[in-house]
C-alpha positions in Angstrom: 0.0 0.0 0.0 2.9 2.4 0.7 4.3 1.9 -2.8 0.8 2.3 -4.3 0.2 5.6 -2.4 3.5 7.0 -3.8 2.6 5.9 -7.4 -0.9 7.4 -7.1 0.5 10.8 -6.0 2.7 10.9 -9.2 0.2 9.3 -11.6 -1.9 12.5 -12.4 1.3 14.4 -13.3 2.7 11.5 -15.4 -0.6 11.1 -17.3 -0.8 14.9 -18.0 2.8 15.2 -19.2 2.3 12.3 -21.7 -1.1 13.6 -22.8 0.0 17.2 -23.3 2.6 16.0 -25.8 -0.3 15.3 -28.2 -2.2 18.5 -27.6 -1.8 22.0 -29.2 -0.6 24.9 -27.2 -4.1 26.3 -26.7 -6.8 24.0 -25.3 -10.1 24.3 -23.4 -9.4 24.7 -19.7 -12.8 25.1 -18.0 -16.3 23.8 -18.6 -19.5 25.2 -17.3 -22.2 23.3 -15.5 -23.7 22.1 -18.8 -20.4 20.7 -19.9 -19.7 23.5 -22.4 -16.3 25.1 -22.7 -16.1 28.6 -21.3 -12.4 29.2 -21.1 -9.4 28.5 -23.4 -5.7 28.9 -22.5 -2.2 27.4 -22.5 -2.1 23.6 -22.2 0.6 23.9 -19.5 -2.0 25.3 -17.1 -3.2 21.7 -16.9 -0.2 20.9 -14.8 -1.5 22.9 -11.8 -3.8 20.2 -10.3 -1.3 17.3 -10.8 1.4 19.5 -9.1 -0.9 20.1 -6.1 -1.6 16.4 -5.9 2.1 15.6 -6.0 2.9 18.1 -3.2 0.0 16.6 -1.2 1.4 13.2 -1.7 4.9 14.2 -0.5 3.3 15.8 2.6 1.3 12.6 3.3 4.5 10.5 2.9 6.4 12.6 5.4 3.5 12.5 7.9 3.0 8.7 7.4 6.7 8.0 7.9 6.8 10.0 11.1 3.6 8.3 12.4 4.9 4.9 11.5 8.3 5.5 13.2 6.5 6.6 16.3 4.2 3.6 16.3 7.1 1.2 15.9 9.2 2.8 18.6 8.8 0.7 21.7 9.7 3.6 24.1 6.5 5.4 23.1 4.3 2.4 24.1 6.2 0.7 27.0 3.6 1.9 29.5 0.6 1.8 27.2 -1.7 -1.0 26.0 -0.5 -2.8 22.9 -3.9 -1.9 21.4 -2.7 1.7 20.9 0.2 0.5 18.8 -2.1 -1.4 16.6 -4.4 1.6 16.3 -1.4 3.8 15.3 -0.3 1.5 12.6 -3.9 1.2 11.4 -4.0 5.0 11.2 -0.9 5.0 8.9 -2.6 2.5 6.6 -5.7 4.6 6.5 -3.6 7.6 5.5 -2.2 5.6 2.6 -5.6 4.5 1.5 -6.7 8.2 1.5 -3.8 9.2 -0.6 -4.4 6.4 -3.1 -8.1 7.4 -3.4 -7.2 11.0 -4.0 -4.5 10.2 -6.5 -6.8 7.9 -8.5 -9.6 10.4 -8.4 -7.5 13.2 -9.9 -6.0 10.8 -12.4 -9.5 10.0 -13.7 -10.4 13.7 -13.5 -7.3 14.7 -15.6 -8.0 12.0 -18.1 -11.6 13.2 -18.6 -10.7 16.8 -18.9 -7.8 16.2 -21.3 -9.8 13.9 -23.4 -12.6 16.5 -23.6 -10.0 19.2 -24.5 -8.5 17.0 -27.3 -12.0 16.2 -28.7 -12.9 19.9 -28.7 -9.7 20.8 -30.5 -10.1 18.0 -33.1 -13.8 18.8 -33.9 -13.4 22.6 -33.7 -16.6 22.6 -31.6 -17.4 25.0 -28.8 -18.7 22.0 -26.9 -16.6 19.2 -25.4 -18.9 16.4 -26.5 -18.6 14.9 -23.0 -20.5 15.3 -19.7 -17.3 16.1 -17.7 -19.2 17.4 -14.7 -21.3 14.3 -14.6 -18.3 12.0 -14.7 -16.5 14.1 -12.0 -19.5 14.0 -9.7 -19.7 10.2 -10.0 -16.0 9.9 -9.3 -16.2 12.2 -6.3 -19.2 10.3 -5.0 -17.2 7.0 -5.2 -14.3 8.7 -3.5 -16.6 9.9 -0.6 -17.9 6.3 -0.2 -14.3 5.0 0.1 -13.2 7.7 2.5 -16.4 7.2 4.6 -15.6 3.6 5.0 -12.1 4.4 6.4 -13.0 7.3 8.7 -14.2 5.2 11.6 -10.8 3.4 11.5 -8.7 6.5 12.3 -7.5 7.3 15.7 -7.4 10.8 17.1 -4.9 12.8 15.0 -4.3 16.2 13.5 -4.2 15.1 9.9 -7.4 13.3 8.7 -10.9 12.8 9.9 -13.6 15.1 11.3 -11.4 17.4 13.4 -12.7 20.1 15.6 -12.8 21.0 19.3 -15.7 18.7 20.0 -14.2 15.6 18.3 -10.7 16.2 19.7 -12.0 16.3 23.3 -11.2 12.7 24.0 -11.1 9.2 22.3 -14.8 8.7 22.8 -15.9 11.9 21.1 -13.4 11.2 18.3 -14.5 7.6 17.7 -18.3 8.3 17.9 -18.1 11.5 15.8 -15.9 10.0 13.0 -18.0 6.8 12.9 -21.1 8.9 12.3 -19.3 11.3 9.9 -18.1 8.3 7.9 -21.6 7.0 7.5 -22.8 10.4 6.4 -20.0 10.6 3.8 -21.1 7.2 2.5 -24.7 8.3 2.2 -23.7 11.5 0.5 -21.5 9.7 -1.9 -24.2 7.2 -2.8 -26.8 10.0 -3.3 -24.3 12.0 -5.4 -23.8 9.1 -7.8 -27.5 8.6 -8.1 -28.1 12.3 -8.7 -25.3 12.5 -11.3 -26.8 9.6 -13.2 -30.5 10.5 -13.0 -30.6 14.3 -12.9 -29.7 16.8 -15.7 -26.0 17.3 -16.2 -26.1 20.9 -14.9 -27.3 19.6 -11.6 -24.5 17.0 -11.1 -22.0 19.2 -9.3 -24.4 21.5 -7.4 -26.2 18.4 -6.0 -22.8 16.9 -4.9 -21.8 20.1 -3.1 -25.2 20.4 -1.4 -25.1 16.8 -0.2 -21.6 17.1 1.0 -22.5 20.3 2.9 -25.5 18.6 4.5 -23.4 15.7 5.6 -20.8 18.0 7.1 -23.4 20.1 9.0 -25.2 17.0 10.3 -21.9 15.5 11.4 -20.9 18.6 13.3 -24.3 18.7 15.0 -23.9 15.1 16.1 -20.3 15.8 17.3 -21.6 18.7 19.4 -24.2 16.3 20.9 -21.6 13.7 21.8 -19.3 16.4 23.3 -22.1 17.7 25.5 -22.8 14.2 26.7 -19.1 13.5 27.6 -18.7 16.8 29.4 -21.8 16.3 31.4 -20.7 12.9 32.5 -17.1 14.1 33.4 
């Protein structure tokens, strides 16, 4: 999984560099909600997102390495239950899964956008001929489902998960809040995929954002409830 997470961080950039070799200097760079092109520019601007993903992957790698070293250092756990060591190593694996998911998502996203750009250039049409926003919404929905499945497996940390004052209060508030938030992400992802398939193309991204916003708000409300229960019992 460690090697796969590294490859997935570099994959969007590698794909883009190869694909740009076959594209002209000026290509479509942005599509509106209906899937029509509304901005053209230099093909090298397409390297921005892959570059961000690569930087994110390097950051994740550094954090993972540090967390794994701490989890495997016996001095850190000599007075602590072995269960915490297992949880720490599980957290490292979860971070790797998150990076793989993000890398694969942006690889698919770049492939869709570059294919649409190439099609538009070849046909000379003002339309891409593809429903990019619909495909992106479906991919993001799948990504939310995957991430939602792994959120309950994280231990309290400062990197991934639903992190706020309420969830970081103690292990109980963290576990309960992130278990619930993971379920909400899965439901939002499933609903986003259904909406992207059944609703008009122009509704694909707005419905995704609305569903994601609702899941976040509901998760925060639940986290506040759990926090109040814990502080009242303390």
